[in-house]
C-alpha positions in Angstrom: 109.0 75.6 160.5 108.3 78.2 163.2 108.0 81.0 160.5 105.9 79.2 158.0 103.8 77.5 160.7 102.6 80.8 162.1 102.8 83.1 159.1 101.9 80.8 156.2 103.8 80.6 152.9 102.7 84.0 151.5 103.7 86.0 154.6 106.8 83.9 155.1 108.0 84.7 151.6 107.1 88.4 152.2 109.2 88.3 155.4 112.2 86.8 153.6 111.8 89.4 150.8 111.7 92.3 153.3 114.5 90.9 155.4 116.7 90.3 152.4 115.9 93.6 150.8 117.1 95.3 153.9 120.1 93.0 154.1 120.8 93.4 150.4 120.9 97.2 150.6 123.2 97.0 153.6 125.5 94.4 151.9 125.9 96.9 149.0 127.0 99.6 151.5 129.3 97.2 153.3 130.9 96.1 150.1 131.4 99.8 149.0 133.0 100.8 152.3 135.1 97.6 152.5 136.6 98.2 149.1 137.4 101.9 149.7 140.6 101.3 151.7 142.5 99.0 154.1 140.2 97.5 156.7 141.4 96.7 160.3 139.8 94.8 163.2 136.3 95.8 164.2 134.2 95.1 161.0 131.2 97.4 160.9 132.5 99.4 163.9 135.7 100.2 162.0 133.8 101.1 158.9 131.3 103.4 160.7 133.9 105.1 163.0 136.3 105.9 160.1 133.4 107.2 158.0 131.2 109.1 160.6 133.8 109.9 163.2 134.4 108.6 166.8 131.0 109.7 168.3 128.9 107.7 165.8 131.5 104.9 165.6 131.9 104.5 169.3 128.2 104.5 170.1 127.3 102.1 167.2 130.3 100.0 168.2 128.8 99.5 171.7 125.4 98.8 170.1 126.9 96.3 167.7 128.9 94.6 170.5 125.7 94.2 172.5 123.9 92.9 169.4 126.5 90.2 168.9 126.5 89.4 172.6 122.8 89.0 172.6 122.9 87.1 169.4 125.4 84.7 170.8 123.2 84.1 173.8 120.2 83.7 171.5 121.9 80.9 169.6 123.2 79.2 172.7 119.6 79.2 174.1 118.4 77.9 170.8 120.9 75.0 171.0 119.8 74.3 174.6 116.2 74.2 173.5 117.2 71.7 170.7 119.1 69.6 173.2 116.3 69.5 175.7 113.9 68.7 173.0 116.0 65.7 171.9 117.4 64.4 175.1 115.3 66.0 177.8 113.2 64.0 180.3 109.5 64.6 179.4 107.6 66.9 181.6 105.7 65.0 184.3 108.4 62.2 184.5 111.0 62.2 187.2 113.3 59.6 185.7 114.4 59.5 182.1 114.2 56.6 179.7 116.5 55.7 176.8 118.2 58.8 175.4 115.9 61.2 177.4 118.2 61.7 180.3 118.5 65.5 180.7 116.5 67.1 183.4 114.4 70.2 182.4 114.2 73.3 184.5 115.4 76.9 184.4 118.6 76.2 186.3 119.4 73.0 184.4 118.9 74.8 181.1 121.2 77.6 182.3 123.8 75.0 183.2 123.6 73.5 179.7 123.9 76.9 178.2 126.9 77.7 180.3 128.7 74.5 179.3 128.0 75.2 175.6 129.2 78.8 175.9 132.4 77.5 177.6 133.0 75.3 174.5 132.6 78.4 172.3 135.0 80.3 174.6 137.7 77.6 174.3 137.5 77.7 170.5 137.7 81.6 170.4 140.6 81.7 172.9 142.7 79.5 170.7 142.4 82.0 167.9 140.9 82.9 164.6 142.7 80.1 162.7 141.1 77.3 164.7 137.7 79.2 164.5 138.0 79.3 160.7 138.8 75.6 160.6 135.9 74.8 162.9 133.4 76.9 160.9 134.6 75.3 157.7 134.0 71.8 159.1 130.6 72.9 160.4 129.8 74.3 156.9 130.5 70.9 155.4 128.3 69.2 158.0 125.4 71.7 157.5 125.7 71.3 153.7 125.4 67.5 154.0 122.5 67.8 156.4 120.7 70.3 154.0 121.2 67.8 151.2 119.7 65.0 153.3 116.7 67.2 154.3 116.0 68.1 150.7 116.1 64.4 149.7 113.9 63.5 152.7 111.0 65.7 151.5 110.8 63.5 148.4 111.9 60.1 149.9 109.9 60.0 153.2 106.4 58.5 153.0 103.4 60.2 154.8 103.5 59.6 158.5 102.0 60.9 161.8 104.3 62.5 164.3 103.3 62.5 168.0 104.1 65.8 169.7 104.5 66.0 173.5 103.5 69.5 174.7 103.8 70.9 178.2 100.4 71.3 179.9 99.9 72.5 183.4 102.2 70.3 185.6 102.4 67.5 183.0 102.2 67.1 179.2 99.7 66.4 176.5 100.2 64.7 173.2 99.0 66.0 169.8 99.5 64.5 166.4 101.2 66.3 163.5 101.2 64.9 160.0 103.8 64.7 157.3 101.5 64.3 154.2 104.1 64.3 151.5 103.5 66.6 148.6 99.8 67.5 148.8 97.9 70.3 147.2 95.5 70.4 150.1 98.3 70.7 152.6 99.8 73.5 150.5 96.5 75.4 150.3 96.0 75.1 154.0 99.4 76.6 154.7 99.2 79.5 152.2 97.6 82.0 154.7 98.7 83.0 158.1 97.5 81.1 161.2 99.3 82.8 164.2 99.0 80.7 167.3 100.7 80.4 170.7 104.4 79.7 171.0 104.6 76.5 173.0 108.0 77.5 174.5 106.9 80.9 175.9 103.1 80.7 176.0 102.8 84.0 174.1 100.6 84.6 171.1 102.6 85.2 167.9 102.2 88.1 165.4 103.8 89.2 162.2 106.3 91.4 164.1 107.3 88.8 166.7 107.7 86.0 164.1 109.7 88.4 161.9 111.9 89.3 164.9 112.8 85.6 165.4 113.2 85.0 161.7 115.5 88.0 161.1 118.0 86.6 163.6 118.7 83.9 161.1 119.7 86.5 158.6 122.1 88.6 160.7 125.2 86.6 159.8 126.0 88.9 156.9 128.4 90.8 159.2 130.2 87.7 160.3 132.8 88.1 157.5 133.3 91.8 158.1 133.6 91.3 161.9 136.7 89.2 161.1 138.2 92.0 158.9 141.3 92.2 161.1 142.0 88.4 160.7 141.4 88.2 156.9 144.4 88.3 154.6 142.6 90.4 151.9 139.4 91.8 153.5 138.7 94.2 150.7 138.6 91.2 148.3 137.1 88.6 150.6 134.3 90.5 152.3 132.3 91.5 149.2 132.5 88.1 147.5 131.9 86.1 150.6 129.0 88.3 151.9 127.1 88.5 148.6 127.5 84.7 148.0 126.2 83.9 151.5 123.2 86.3 151.1 122.2 84.9 147.8 122.6 81.2 148.9 120.7 81.5 152.1 117.9 83.5 150.5 117.4 80.7 147.9 117.6 78.0 150.6 115.1 79.7 152.9 112.6 80.1 150.1 113.0 76.6 148.9 112.6 75.1 152.4 109.6 77.3 153.1 107.8 75.9 150.0 108.7 72.3 150.7 107.5 72.6 154.3 104.2 74.2 153.4 103.6 71.5 150.7 104.3 68.5 152.9 103.6 69.3 156.6 100.4 70.3 158.2 100.2 73.4 160.4 100.0 71.5 163.7 103.4 69.9 163.0 104.9 73.2 161.9 103.6 75.1 164.9 103.9 72.6 167.7 107.2 70.8 166.9 110.1 73.0 165.9 112.4 70.0 165.6 110.1 68.1 163.1 112.8 67.9 160.4 114.4 65.2 162.5 111.2 63.2 162.6 110.8 63.2 158.8 114.5 62.8 157.9 115.8 59.6 156.3 118.7 59.8 158.7 117.4 61.6 161.9 120.7 61.7 163.8 122.4 63.7 161.0 119.7 66.4 161.3 120.3 66.6 165.0 124.0 67.0 164.4 123.4 69.6 161.7 121.1 71.7 164.0 123.6 71.6 166.8 126.6 72.4 164.5 124.8 75.3 162.8 123.6 76.8 166.0 127.0 76.4 167.7 128.7 78.0 164.7 126.4 81.0 164.9 127.0 81.3 168.6 130.8 81.2 168.1 130.5 83.7 165.2 128.7 86.2 167.3 131.0 85.7 170.3 134.2 86.1 168.3 132.6 89.1 166.4 131.7 90.7 169.8 135.3 90.2 171.0 136.8 91.8 167.9 134.5 94.8 168.2 135.3 95.2 171.9 139.1 95.0 171.1 138.8 97.6 168.4 136.9 99.9 170.7 139.5 99.5 173.4 142.4 100.1 171.0 140.8 103.3 169.8 140.7 104.6 173.4 137.2 106.1 172.9 136.1 105.0 176.4 139.5 105.6 178.2 140.3 103.2 181.0 136.9 101.6 181.0 138.0 99.2 178.2 141.8 99.2 178.9 141.7 95.6 179.9 140.3 94.5 176.5 143.5 95.7 174.8 145.6 92.8 176.0 146.4 90.1 173.4 148.1 86.8 173.3 151.5 86.2 171.7 149.9 85.5 168.3 147.7 88.7 168.5 144.5 87.1 169.6 142.6 89.5 171.9 142.1 87.0 174.7 140.9 89.6 177.3 138.2 90.9 174.8 137.1 87.3 174.3 136.8 86.7 178.0 134.9 89.9 178.7 132.5 89.2 175.8 132.0 85.7 177.2 131.1 87.2 180.6 128.5 89.5 179.1 127.0 86.6 177.1 126.8 84.6 180.3 124.9 87.4 182.0 122.4 87.5 179.0 121.8 83.8 179.4 119.9 84.4 182.6 117.0 85.7 180.5 116.3 82.0 179.9 114.1 82.0 176.8 115.0 82.4 173.2 112.1 84.5 172.0 112.5 86.9 175.0 115.6 88.5 173.6 115.0 88.0 169.9 113.3 91.4 169.6 116.1 93.2 171.3 118.8 91.5 169.2 116.9 92.3 166.0 116.5 95.9 166.9 120.2 96.3 167.7 121.2 94.6 164.4 118.7 96.8 162.4 120.1 99.9 164.0 123.7 98.9 163.1 122.6 98.1 159.5 120.9 101.5 159.3 124.1 103.2 160.4 126.2 101.3 157.9 123.9 102.5 155.2 124.1 106.0 156.7 127.9 105.9 156.6 127.9 104.9 152.9 125.3 107.5 152.1 127.4 110.2 153.8 130.5 109.2 151.9 128.6 109.3 148.7 126.9 112.6 149.3 130.1 114.2 150.5 131.5 113.6 147.0 135.1 113.4 148.3 137.6 112.5 145.6 139.1 109.8 147.8 135.9 107.9 148.0 136.6 105.5 145.2 135.4 102.0 146.1 136.2 99.3 143.6 132.7 97.9 144.3 130.4 100.2 142.2 127.1 98.4 142.4 125.5 100.9 144.8 124.0 104.4 144.7 122.7 106.8 147.3 119.3 105.5 146.5 120.2 102.0 147.8 121.6 103.5 151.0 118.4 105.5 151.6 116.3 102.5 151.0 118.4 100.5 153.4 118.1 103.2 156.1 114.3 103.5 155.6 113.8 99.7 155.6 115.8 99.3 158.8 114.0 102.1 160.6 110.5 101.0 159.6 111.1 97.4 160.6 112.6 98.4 163.9 109.4 100.1 164.9 107.2 97.4 163.4 108.9 94.7 165.4 109.0 96.5 168.8 108.3 100.2 169.1 109.4 100.1 172.8 112.8 98.3 172.0 113.4 100.7 169.0 112.7 103.8 171.0 114.9 102.5 173.9 117.7 101.6 171.5 117.6 105.1 169.9 117.6 106.8 173.3 120.5 104.7 174.4 122.3 105.5 171.1 121.7 109.2 171.7 123.1 109.1 175.2 126.2 107.4 173.9 126.6 110.0 171.2 126.4 112.8 173.6 128.8 111.2 176.1 131.4 110.5 173.4 130.9 113.9 171.9 131.9 115.6 175.2 134.2 113.1 176.7 136.1 111.3 173.9 139.4 112.6 172.7 139.7 114.0 169.2 140.7 111.6 166.5 142.8 111.8 163.4 140.4 109.6 161.3 138.8 112.5 159.6 135.2 113.6 160.1 132.6 113.0 157.4 130.7 115.9 158.9 133.4 118.3 157.7 133.1 116.9 154.2 129.3 117.2 154.2 129.4 120.7 155.6 132.0 121.7 152.9 129.8 120.2 150.2 126.6 122.0 151.4 128.4 125.3 152.2 129.9 125.4 148.7 126.4 124.7 147.2 124.7 127.4 149.2 127.5 129.9 148.6 127.0 129.5 144.9 123.3 130.2 145.5 124.1 133.4 147.5 123.8 135.9 144.8 125.2 139.4 145.6 122.9 140.9 142.9 119.9 139.9 145.0 121.1 141.7 148.2 118.5 143.9 149.8 118.8 146.5 152.5 116.1 144.7 154.6 118.4 141.7 155.0 121.7 143.6 155.5 123.9 142.4 158.3 127.4 143.5 159.4 130.2 141.4 157.9 133.3 142.4 159.8 137.0 142.3 159.2 138.8 143.1 162.5 142.5 143.9 162.1 144.5 142.5 165.0 148.2 143.2 165.4 148.7 141.0 168.5 145.8 139.1 170.2 147.5 139.6 173.6 146.5 143.2 173.5 143.1 142.8 171.8 141.2 140.0 173.5 138.4 142.2 174.8 138.1 144.0 171.5 137.8 140.6 169.7 135.0 139.7 172.2 133.2 143.0 171.8 133.2 142.8 168.0 131.8 139.3 168.2 128.7 141.0 169.7 128.5 143.4 166.8 128.4 140.8 164.0 124.7 139.9 164.3 125.1 136.4 162.8 127.2 137.9 160.0 130.7 137.1 158.7 133.5 137.8 161.2 137.1 137.6 160.2 140.2 138.2 162.3 142.8 139.7 160.0 146.5 140.0 160.7 149.4 141.3 158.6 152.9 139.9 159.0 155.5 142.4 157.7 157.8 140.0 155.8 158.9 139.3 152.3 158.2 135.8 151.1 161.0 136.0 148.5 163.5 136.3 151.4 162.1 133.3 153.4 162.5 129.6 152.9 158.8 128.8 153.7 155.5 130.4 154.5 155.8 131.7 158.1 152.0 132.0 158.5 151.3 128.3 158.5 152.7 127.6 162.0 150.8 130.6 163.3 147.4 129.3 162.0 146.9 126.8 164.8 147.5 129.4 167.5 144.9 131.7 166.0 142.3 129.0 165.6 143.0 127.9 169.3 142.4 131.5 170.3 139.1 131.6 168.5 138.0 128.4 170.2 139.1 129.6 173.7 137.4 133.0 173.3 134.3 131.3 172.0 133.9 133.7 169.1 132.4 132.7 165.8 135.2 134.0 163.6 137.4 133.0 160.7 141.1 133.8 160.6 142.8 135.4 157.7 146.6 136.0 157.8 148.7 137.6 155.1 152.2 138.7 154.3 152.8 142.3 153.0 155.6 144.9 152.9 153.4 147.3 154.9 150.4 147.1 157.1 148.4 149.3 154.6 149.1 146.9 151.8 148.2 144.0 153.9 144.8 145.5 154.9 144.1 146.2 151.3 144.8 142.6 150.4 142.5 141.3 153.1 139.7 143.7 152.1 140.0 142.6 148.5 140.4 138.8 149.2 138.7 138.0 152.5 135.5 136.0 152.3 133.9 134.2 149.4 131.0 134.9 147.0 128.3 136.8 148.8 130.1 136.5 152.2 132.7 139.3 152.1 133.5 141.9 154.7 131.6 145.1 154.4 132.9 146.7 157.6 136.5 147.3 158.7 137.3 147.5 162.4 140.6 149.0 163.7 141.9 149.7 167.1 142.6 153.3 167.8 146.0 154.8 167.0 147.4 156.5 170.1 150.4 156.5 172.4 148.9 154.3 175.1 151.1 151.4 176.1 149.6 148.0 175.1 148.3 145.9 177.9 148.3 142.1 177.9 144.5 141.5 178.2 144.8 137.8 177.4 146.1 136.9 180.9 143.1 138.6 182.5 140.5 137.3 180.1 137.9 134.9 181.8 138.5 132.3 179.0 142.0 131.9 180.3 141.8 132.7 184.0 139.1 130.2 184.6 141.2 127.2 183.4 144.6 125.9 184.1 145.5 125.8 180.4 148.4 127.9 179.3 147.9 130.9 177.1 148.8 130.1 173.4 152.5 130.5 173.0 152.4 131.2 169.3 151.9 135.0 169.9 154.9 137.2 170.5 155.1 139.5 173.6 153.5 142.9 173.3 155.5 145.9 172.0 157.4 147.7 174.7 156.1 151.3 175.3 159.4 152.8 174.1 159.6 150.6 171.0 158.8 152.1 167.6 155.4 151.3 166.1 155.0 149.1 163.0 152.4 151.6 161.7 152.8 155.4 161.2 149.9 157.9 161.8 149.9 158.7 158.1 149.6 155.0 157.1 146.8 154.5 159.7 144.6 157.2 158.4 145.5 156.0 154.9 144.0 152.6 155.8 140.7 154.3 156.8 140.7 156.3 153.6 141.4 153.1 151.5 138.5 151.3 153.2 136.1 154.2 152.5 137.2 154.3 148.9 136.4 150.6 148.6 132.9 151.3 150.0 133.6 149.6 153.3 132.2 150.9 156.5 134.8 151.8 159.1 134.8 151.5 162.9 137.6 152.7 165.1 137.6 151.2 168.6 139.3 153.1 171.4 139.9 151.8 175.0 137.8 148.7 174.4 140.4 146.7 176.4 139.2 148.6 179.5 135.7 147.2 179.0 135.1 144.4 181.5 131.9 143.0 180.0 131.5 140.4 182.8 131.6 143.1 185.5 129.2 145.3 183.6 126.7 142.4 183.2 126.9 141.7 187.0 126.2 145.4 187.6 123.3 145.3 185.1 121.3 143.3 187.6 120.7 146.4 189.7 121.1 149.2 187.2 120.8 148.7 183.4 123.9 149.8 181.6 123.7 152.6 179.1 125.0 152.9 175.5 125.5 156.5 174.5 124.9 157.3 170.8 126.0 160.6 169.2 124.8 160.6 165.6 126.0 164.0 164.8 129.4 164.9 163.3 130.9 166.8 166.2 133.9 167.9 164.1 131.5 169.5 161.6 129.1 171.6 163.6 128.0 173.5 160.5 126.4 170.3 159.2 124.6 168.8 162.2 122.4 166.3 160.3 120.8 163.2 161.9 119.5 161.4 158.9 122.4 161.0 156.6 123.8 157.6 155.7 126.6 157.7 158.3 124.3 158.7 161.1 121.8 155.9 160.2 124.7 153.4 160.1 125.8 154.5 163.5 122.3 154.0 164.9 122.2 150.6 163.3 125.4 149.4 164.8 124.4 150.7 168.3 121.1 148.8 167.8 122.8 145.6 166.7 125.0 145.7 169.9 121.8 146.2 172.0 120.3 143.1 170.3 123.1 140.8 171.3 122.2 138.5 174.2 124.8 140.0 176.6 123.6 143.6 175.9 119.8 143.2 175.9 119.4 144.8 179.3 121.4 147.9 178.1 119.6 151.1 177.4 120.2 153.1 174.2 120.5 156.8 174.9 120.5 159.1 171.9 121.8 162.7 172.2 120.3 165.4 170.1 122.5 168.5 170.0 120.4 171.7 169.7 121.0 175.4 169.5 118.9 178.2 170.8 116.1 179.3 168.5 116.3 176.1 166.4 112.9 174.7 167.6 114.4 171.8 169.6 111.1 170.1 170.3 110.4 169.9 166.6 113.8 168.3 166.0 113.1 165.9 168.9 109.8 164.8 167.5 111.3 164.3 164.0 114.0 162.2 165.5 111.5 160.2 167.6 109.5 159.5 164.5 112.6 158.3 162.7 113.4 155.9 165.5 109.8 154.7 165.5 110.0 154.0 161.7 113.3 152.1 162.2 111.8 150.1 165.2 114.7 151.3 167.4 113.9 151.8 171.1 116.0 154.6 172.5 115.8 157.5 174.9 116.3 160.9 173.4 118.2 163.5 175.4 118.4 167.1 174.3 121.9 168.6 174.7 122.4 172.4 174.3 125.7 173.1 172.6 125.6 176.8 171.8 128.7 177.3 174.0 130.6 174.7 172.1 129.6 175.8 168.6 130.4 179.5 169.5 134.0 178.4 169.9 134.0 177.1 166.4 132.5 180.2 164.8 134.8 182.5 166.7 137.7 180.6 165.2 136.2 180.5 161.7 134.9 184.1 161.9 132.1 183.1 159.7 128.3 183.2 160.0 126.5 180.4 161.8 125.4 178.2 159.0 128.8 177.3 157.5 130.4 178.0 154.2 128.0 179.5 151.7 128.8 177.1 148.9 128.6 173.8 150.7 126.2 171.5 148.9 124.8 168.1 150.0 127.0 166.3 147.4 130.1 168.0 148.8 129.1 167.0 152.3 128.7 163.4 151.3 132.1 163.2 149.7 133.9 165.3 152.3 132.6 165.0 155.9 135.7 166.4 157.3 135.7 170.2 156.8 137.8 171.6 154.0 139.1 174.2 156.4 140.2 171.5 158.8 142.9 173.8 160.2 140.1 176.1 161.4 138.6 173.5 163.8 140.6 174.5 166.8 141.8 172.2 169.6 139.8 174.4 172.0 136.6 173.6 170.2 137.4 169.8 170.0 138.2 169.8 173.7 134.9 171.5 174.4 133.1 168.9 172.4 134.9 166.2 174.3 133.9 167.8 177.6 130.3 168.0 176.4 130.2 164.2 175.7 132.0 163.4 178.9 129.6 165.4 181.1 126.5 163.4 180.1 125.6 161.2 183.0 125.2 158.5 184.1 128.5 157.2 182.6 127.8 154.7 179.8 129.4 151.3 179.2 130.3 152.3 175.7 129.9 155.3 173.4 129.2 155.5 169.7 130.5 158.6 168.0 130.3 159.9 164.4 133.6 159.3 162.5 134.2 162.0 159.8 135.7 161.1 156.5 139.5 161.7 156.3 140.5 164.8 154.4 141.4 164.6 150.7 144.7 166.3 151.4 147.0 163.6 152.8 149.1 166.2 154.5 146.2 166.8 156.9 146.1 163.2 158.1 148.1 163.8 161.3 145.9 166.8 162.2 142.8 164.6 161.5 144.1 161.9 163.8 145.1 164.5 166.4 141.5 165.9 166.5 140.0 162.4 166.8 142.3 161.7 169.7 141.3 164.9 171.4 137.6 164.2 170.8 137.7 160.7 172.4 140.3 161.4 175.1 139.2 160.1 178.5 135.8 158.9 177.2 136.4 155.3 178.1 135.3 152.5 175.7 134.4 154.4 172.5 133.6 153.4 168.9 133.9 155.9 166.1 131.7 154.9 163.2 131.5 155.9 159.6 129.0 154.2 157.3 129.0 154.4 153.5 126.1 152.0 152.7 122.4 152.2 153.4 121.6 149.7 156.1 118.2 150.6 157.5 114.7 149.9 156.1 111.2 151.0 157.0 109.6 148.5 154.7 108.3 145.0 155.4 
């Protein structure tokens, strides 16, 4: 009567259609999730938490608990309103007459609500079995009352109904009319006629009427809330829920038509209990109203208790809900029932039914939207294990349900909707950072996998362009205990590219009972998390380190995301130091260092890798067109200390883009030099290194027009948009040592062509590059002040003659000796662009 009296028949039918459209879409999602596996206690909370993870599940669980609590209070207040309307002393009278014996005031109505709520509490404390029997009995009563009402519309003759309304300190009387079936009455009730709600004094609107009406439709979750008490929830929930939705929708529409055709608007708007006045047996209507309202209150109370119990059992809120875990001998969560009852009792202090209707509706709509979201996520994830036996849904129905819920939330009450979403967001953030990890599975991982696979297929390597090149790095790590700072440094070099930590285990799978790498995987992933680096982990078994690195270079990555740069630690005789114990990620917490990593090699112990094999790895990578970086003494780089020092004096990065081991080919614009410049620039672009200053060293000889060379280099830097200081370094004294050893003219071998230089950066007469010359070049680099944080040097290509590998490595060691953190760089691909 309230709905059709204010909204009229057309708008009432539209409200029912909208409400049941939203409910229908949600029911399809509920049925799909309910038939996709075993359900436990918690209903919608259990479905959402197991689908979307603990953050969404816990936050929506709290919202759904509050929705049921407020709903229970709403129905109790509605029952109190009906009791007072039937048995209350009329306003203006101090003494009741006949059956009108109940005093009316805020505190008396609170007392009546408390007594009724205590009755609901007693039923719920006994357990689900008595609740089920009570609700079945109530269903029979309500069905009988409904049949009586339908008969009354046809059997009752037209009559006038006096209506006593509160007015100032007394009351006034208006007359409503039951006209019987009348075309004129129907026409008068077709359109809307929003008036003042006589219980609150507030003017009604479409949104406020819809908010009250929608609460009569929220029982669709009553069955799913009892999922832990049902014998076959996957069978019962779909059938019971769909049957209830169809039945109530038909009944609501039928009643709306009958009321509009037989009752004038005054009766509908001013007397919400008019069905009793026109019934052929009025006491039965009264009993039916009380029974239906009491059943709804009990349903919401027991639903709230089951949600609270499920939340407590999942330990999402720690000790805060520990009390709610306690159950009786037969498994009834009595403490959860008592706690829910206490919260409902607090809500009863609001006093008026329509005051909390908007909040309850908003909470329920938010829960329904999230149920649809859970089903949508499961459908879009396309996981093979999502196989619900209920198939009458698609992602379209889920989207329509979400959209309908969100639109109606803001139409009903923008303030309540915004506040609810804000509260939900706070709960999400709190649970994300405070709740323990779960073993339920995270739908986010399935969705990410689905999307990543799709975009990886779209990442076409044939469309690569130098403008969008980025380093994709494979860093080989023998033992993370000795490489923590190197791992951190390379993380700054990746520039949002692929970063893979590779490790080779020297074992033969044929001789082992199982894969030894699986137990190590968790330790490596924990290391990545603790060091806060964005890296993947790739482990392999191989008979030698060289074979293992080849495997990783061939197989690491996927599609267009494959390593294009190999990073190795430097091969020298320095004793490995355990940098993991001094790393800030471990010294700042009490957590133990991951125990999955073996202790470092003793200084006297033999190495797993020979010098010949090490240089062979470099040569293999260059043959496979991978850029190579060799990092020396990076474990001595304390980035945190350097950053603190940067506040007073910006740190420097020294860049030497000339092949110091090939003075007869001192070129600055070849592929390798440009790659070296690019890597130094990438490091400078990292957040931690932005205050650093790039200093580029231009080696010049007497009579070679140094200023022209400087201007040419400056123009190159300008074209490449690289900001760096250029410093001229005379090196006649150093190159003279080389020519004295070679006994050849300044200018190098007569037959050297550009093609030969590109294929053989290390001089063919490698034996003629003397240690004296290399030490002089080392001294030249070392003398440049102020001392930098890190140096980038040109790495020549290994000689074609493998017998010269030890000499090649020896000269690299001499060149970088005592320089501190140094990166030797050799690039084989074009990585710079001057185009838009």
